[in-house]
C-alpha positions, -999 to +999 in steps of 0.1 A: +550+674-676+586+663-669+595+700-662+570+703-634+581+670-618+618+682-620+607+715-603+588+695-577+618+673-569+640+704-567+616+720-542+617+689-520+655+686-522+660+722-511+630+725-487+608+749-506+574+741-489+550+765-505+546+799-521+546+817-487+578+799-476+608+823-473+632+794-475+654+789-495+660+827-501+667+823-538+632+807-543+613+834-525+580+841-542+580+809-562+557+779-560+567+752-536+561+715-533+525+722-521+514+742-552+535+721-577+520+688-566+485+702-569+493+717-604+508+685-616+477+665-607+455+691-623+476+688-655+468+651-656+502+638-644+495+603-630+497+603-592+522+575-592+545+597-614+540+627-591+552+605-562+580+585-579+594+611-603+588+641-581+586+637-544+607+605-541+634+618-563+638+649-542+639+631-509+664+606-524+688+633-533+685+648-497+692+613-483+724+609-503+736+644-493+728+636-456+748+604-458+777+622-473+775+650-446+767+676-473+736+687-455+725+684-419+694+677-398+677+711-403+679+708-441+665+673-439+636+684-418+628+712-442+628+688-471+606+663-452+581+691-445+580+701-482+575+664-490+547+661-465+528+691-481+530+673-514+520+640-500+489+656-486+476+660-521+482+623-529+464+609-498+431+605-517+449+583-543+465+562-516+431+557-500+414+546-533+443+523-543+453+542-574+487+548-558+503+518-541+530+521-515+561+500-516+551+484-483+547+491-446+573+500-421+567+498-383+592+519-364+598+528-328+625+537-303+630+506-281+619+502-245+637+525-220+648+550-247+630+583-251+652+597-279+633+603-311+653+626-335+670+598-353+638+577-355+619+607-368+645+614-395+643+578-406+605+578-405+603+609-427+629+598-452+615+563-456+580+577-461+594+601-486+608+571-505+574+557-510+567+535-479+539+537-455+553+544-420+536+534-388+555+553-360+550+538-326+569+566-308+595+561-281+600+537-252+581+510-271+578+476-255+579+443-273+542+438-268+533+469-288+556+460-317+540+425-318+505+439-317+513+462-346+529+435-367+499+413-362+477+442-373+499+449-404+509+415-420+540+417-440+553+449-424+590+454-418+600+463-382+626+490-376+641+493-341+659+525-330+681+531-300+705+559-290+719+545-258+741+515-252+720+507-222+688+505-242+701+489-274+703+456-256+665+456-256+666+452-294+674+415-290+644+409-267+620+429-289+633+414-322+630+379-310+595+385-296+584+398-330+599+369-349+584+343-325+550+359-327+550+364-365+576+341-381+593+356-412+590+392-401+620+412-412+636+433-384+660+462-390+681+479-364+699+512-362+710+541-340+743+557-329+757+529-307+744+501-330+769+482-353+767+456-380+784+431-356+758+438-329+730+433-354+744+400-366+750+389-330+714+393-320+701+378-352+685+408-369+680+410-407+690+445-416+714+471-402+721+506-415+741+534-400+720+561-418+685+566-432+695+565-469+714+532-463+682+517-449+662+530-479+687+514-503+685+481-484+647+482-483+646+487-521+664+454-526+635+436-508+610+447-535 
């Protein structure tokens, strides 16, 4: 059983989606994350182990490589796609409660900002680490964040911005969320955002990269 989970983690790490996938070239003609997840479940591997010892391990390795500039966005996207194919087989177990997520993340690019590449990377990698992600999209106003937090008690809010002209909206949105639902944890990130800025506007978590956010979230559990 451990062998198939190691292979599954490897497929996610290197973006091997399924048998038909030609990438990576040295794994051509081999099972990918899709087939291996299905086989692991058929072998009787507990769904929680398939998630935590297979899919999550693979995405975690990609996250560390991305933070260290050893891989780049295309590789992360391939890994996230492989992970998503595996996650599709686990959905029934999430729905019936036999596999429990670490928690909920509400994420969106703040009002006035239409950029989504960074947000999407964070969304995929956080989901791959075992969290449920509610992605509100781009140009998200405070009211929409507040509505989502009220509908998902206990969720952590992640605000993304790519422009210096829009990151100022993080303060307005963060404060609106905290006033509407006291105790809500708010994280901020994006190219122009800094730790000093996060502290200045009173937010709880800042990270300069997706894996850093995942590591900080892990400390909350």
